[in-house]
Structure formats: C-alpha cells, structure tokens
C-alpha positions in Angstrom: 18.8 -4.6 -4.7 15.4 -3.0 -4.6 12.9 -3.2 -1.7 11.9 -1.4 1.4 13.9 1.7 0.9 12.8 2.1 -2.8 9.0 1.4 -1.7 9.2 3.7 1.2 10.7 6.5 -0.8 8.0 6.3 -3.1 5.0 5.9 -0.8 6.4 8.8 1.4 7.1 11.2 -1.6 4.6 14.1 -2.2 3.4 11.9 -5.3 1.7 9.6 -2.9 1.5 10.1 0.8 4.0 13.0 1.5 2.3 15.4 4.2 -0.5 16.0 6.5 -4.1 15.8 5.9 -7.3 16.0 7.8 -10.0 15.7 5.3 -13.4 14.5 6.7 -14.3 12.9 3.2 -11.0 11.0 3.4 -11.4 7.4 4.7 -8.3 7.8 6.8 -9.5 11.0 8.2 -6.6 12.7 9.9 -3.2 11.5 8.6 0.5 12.4 8.1 2.5 10.6 5.5 -0.6 8.5 4.9 -0.5 7.0 8.5 -3.7 7.5 10.5 -3.9 9.0 13.9 -5.0 5.5 15.3 -1.8 4.2 13.9 0.2 6.7 15.3 -1.1 6.2 18.6 -0.3 2.5 18.4 3.2 3.5 17.3 3.7 5.5 20.4 2.0 2.9 22.6 4.5 0.2 21.2 7.4 2.6 21.8 8.3 3.0 18.3 8.1 6.9 18.6 7.5 9.5 21.0 4.3 11.4 21.8 3.1 14.1 19.7 0.2 15.4 17.5 -0.4 13.8 14.2 0.3 17.2 12.1 3.9 17.4 14.0 5.1 13.8 12.8 8.2 13.7 10.8 9.5 11.7 8.0 11.9 9.7 10.0 9.1 8.8 12.4 6.8 7.6 9.5 9.7 5.5 8.0 9.9 3.6 11.4 6.0 3.4 11.5 5.8 2.0 7.9 8.6 -0.4 8.5 7.0 -2.1 11.6 3.4 -1.9 10.9 3.2 -2.4 7.1 6.4 -3.8 5.3 7.4 -6.2 8.2 4.2 -6.9 9.6 2.8 -7.9 6.2 5.7 -9.5 4.9 6.2 -7.3 1.9 9.8 -7.9 1.9 9.2 -11.8 1.3 7.3 -11.0 -2.0 9.2 -10.6 -5.2 9.9 -7.0 -6.0 8.0 -5.0 -7.6 4.9 -7.1 -6.2 6.3 -6.1 -2.7 6.0 -2.5 -3.6 2.6 -2.9 -5.1 1.2 -4.8 -1.9 2.9 -2.3 0.5 1.2 0.5 -1.1 -2.1 -1.6 -1.0 -1.6 -2.2 2.8 -0.9 1.2 3.3 -4.1 2.6 1.3 -6.6 0.0 2.2 -7.5 -2.2 5.2 -4.9 -4.9 5.8 -7.5 -7.9 5.3 -8.8 -6.2 2.1 -5.1 -5.8 0.9 -4.4 -9.4 1.6 -7.6 -10.6 -0.2 -6.7 -8.5 -3.1 -3.3 -9.8 -3.3 -4.6 -13.5 -3.0 -7.0 -12.7 -6.0 -4.3 -11.0 -8.2 -2.1 -14.3 -7.6 -4.9 -16.6 -8.1 -5.2 -18.3 -4.5 -8.1 -18.8 -2.1 -8.8 -15.2 -1.1 -9.2 -15.7 2.8 -7.4 -12.9 4.1 -4.8 -14.7 5.9 -1.1 -13.7 5.0 0.3 -17.2 5.6 3.2 -19.1 4.1 1.0 -20.5 1.2 0.3 -17.0 0.0 4.1 -15.9 0.1 4.9 -19.1 -1.9 2.4 -18.6 -4.5 3.2 -15.0 -5.0 6.9 -16.0 -5.6 5.7 -18.3 -8.4 3.6 -16.2 -10.5 4.2 -13.8 -13.2 5.2 -10.3 -11.7 4.4 -7.7 -14.7 3.2 -9.7 -17.6 2.1 -8.3 -21.0 -1.5 -6.6 -22.0 -3.2 -9.9 -22.9 -1.6 -11.9 -20.0 -1.2 -9.5 -17.0 0.9 -10.4 -14.2 0.3 -10.0 -10.5 1.2 -6.4 -9.9 -1.1 -5.3 -12.7 -3.8 -7.5 -11.6 -3.4 -6.1 -7.9 -3.5 -2.6 -9.3 -6.8 -3.2 -11.6 -8.5 -4.7 -8.4 -7.6 -1.7 -6.5 -8.9 0.9 -9.4 -12.0 -1.3 -9.5 -12.6 -0.9 -5.9 -12.0 2.8 -6.1 -14.6 3.1 -8.8 -17.1 1.0 -7.3 -16.5 0.2 -3.6 -16.7 3.7 -2.2 -19.5 6.4 -1.9 -20.0 8.9 -4.9 -18.7 11.7 -2.9 -15.7 9.9 -1.8 -14.9 8.7 -5.4 -15.5 12.2 -7.0 -13.1 13.8 -4.3 -10.4 11.3 -4.7 -10.5 9.3 -7.9 -7.9 11.5 -9.8 -5.5 11.2 -7.0 -6.0 7.5 -6.5 -5.5 6.8 -10.3 -2.3 8.8 -10.3 -1.2 6.8 -7.2 -1.8 3.6 -9.1 0.1 4.9 -12.2 3.1 6.1 -10.0 3.2 2.4 -8.5 2.8 0.8 -12.1 5.6 3.1 -13.6 7.9 2.2 -10.4 7.1 -1.5 -10.9 7.7 -1.6 -14.7 11.0 0.1 -14.1 12.2 -2.2 -11.3 11.1 -5.2 -13.3 13.4 -4.0 -16.4 
C-alpha cells in the first residue's frame, strides 16, 4: 500500500525539499525540508516539536510537521494515490487555499478553496493519470502548477526557480505514473 510514507520520502528527498534554504527570492524565505519558519514556529507552539532554529531542524521533525500540518490537515490520505501525493506536494509548495482550488479545478468541481467531503468524493471518482489526449487529475493538477510557475510569479522568481520547479513536477509525475501501474 502506498501513501504517506511514500509521499514524505519523495517530498523530503534531496530531489524536492531535502535541506535548509534561506533565499530572499524564494517565496518561502527561510525553510528547512521545505517547511517555512512560520510553520516551524506553529509546530513548536502546538507541542509537536521542541524549540530551535530553522537551520537546525531534523528530518524526523519534518516528518512530524508534514504529517500533522499537511498530509492529515489537508486529507491527502483520503485521496486516491497517487493523486494524494500530487496534492500533498501542491499544499507543501503553494498556499493551502491555492492548492485546494488547483485540486478542484483538476477534478472538475467548483473551485471554492474549501476542502470538504464533496471535493474528496469527487476526487475519488475521477480518472487519476489518464492518457495524453485525455489527462487525468494528476496530470491536470501538475499542469495547473506549471502554468502558475510560468505566469503567476515575478520574472525574477521565475528565472531563479523555474528549472527546479519543472524538475519537481517531473519527479512527482514519474512517481505518480509508477504508483499507478
């Protein structure tokens, strides 16, 4: 059975979110394992992890934060895998409301930014991967994300990160296709 562990292993890998970054052009600013300083602070306040610096955070702490604040909070495990993987990575890399709207657009329901039972039900009834002339929800979601990267950020940010973002989407797509086989 694939699910959270497979998703977290990929997202926390060096391929995607595997380390400390403090880049002023990065929309996340200071992050470790792709988790922003604000989210680390929330995790400490919630008692999920101990205090400390963003740069000193560990892989194990990241797994706790990702589980509570991303995978469980956004019901990724209730989505058919690998759509759950693609949505998890979307929530990690974008704002939650944007990610939910992107998912809703990918599955063909009204994009209101609310992750409710109707959205989960619809996601469980759509084609997941599809074929080139009839893409499924994973491919549609990744396409929405790529369009956002190319048209929804400033030129300086796009120039700095577009290759990394494209590689990220290809890694998610590759994992999704393999999981769907």
